[in-house]
N, C-alpha and C positions, 0 to 999 in steps of 0.2 A: 155238129152245131146246126140246129134247125132254127129258122127264124119265121115266126108267124107274121106274114106280110101285113095283115090287117092291124095287128097290135103295133107293129113297127110304124106303119103310117100314122096311126092314132097318136103314138108317142111323139112322132116328128111334128105333127100338127099342133099338139098340145104344147110342145116346146117352143114352136114358132109363136104361138099365141102369147105365151108367157113372156118371151123376149120382146114382142111388140108392145105389150102392156107396159113394160119397163120404159119404153120410149114414147109412151102416151099415144099409141096407135092401136085401135081395136078393129079386128076383122069383122065384117058382116057375116052372117050365116052363108050367104051366097059365095063370098070370097073363101070362106073356110071350106066349103064343099068343092069349090074349084081347085084349091090347093090339094085337098085330099084326093080328088079324082086324078089330078096330074101325077101325084106320087104313085097312086095305085096302078095307073095305066103303064107306067114305066117299070115299077118294081115287081109286077105280076109276070112280066116277061121272063123267059129263060135268061140266065146270066149273060150268055153270049150275045143276046139281042139288046141288052140294056146299054144305052149310049151315054147316060148321065148318072152321076152319083145323086143320092138323096139331097145332099147339100146344094149341088148345082141346080136341081129342080126347084128347090125352095128359093134360092137366090134369084133365079130367072123370074119366078113368079113375083117376088118382092120388087125387083128392079124394073122389070118390063111391064107386068100387069098393073102393079100398084104404084109404080114410079117412085118408089122409095130408094134412097141412096144408102143402102146398107148391104153389108156382106157378112153373113153369118158363117160361123165355123161349127164343127160338131159340138164343141164345148158350150155353145150358145143355146143348144136345145135341151139341156139338162142331162143329168147322169144316165137316166134310163135310155133316152134316145141316143146319147153318145155311145153308150156301151153296145146298143143294137147296131149302130153304124159300123162300129169296129167288127162285130160279128158278121154283118153283111159283107164287109170288105174282105175278111178272111175267107168266108164261104165262097165268095165270087172268085177270089184268087185260086183257091183250091179247085173249084169246079173247072175253071179255065185251064189250070195246070194239068188236069187229068184228061183234057181233050186233045 
């Protein structure tokens, strides 16, 4: 199970944008880039060095940076991103189990 980190991050950002539009909130390009950068910097690390899940990274961004009072779950990002979160979790668990 290989996961393309760039595609994974793009799907997470797209899913976040879609969710926020449903609650009448639009990210600026700068905010979108900040979220993408936060996800990339964490998810590009080796599994054992990653300290937050993709959902935690996004919720921290939404609640601390944007001061929104929302908590997203993997289902909120859409089917593609949700499936990739599952693949990421399984891959991380297998990787850490083999160490």
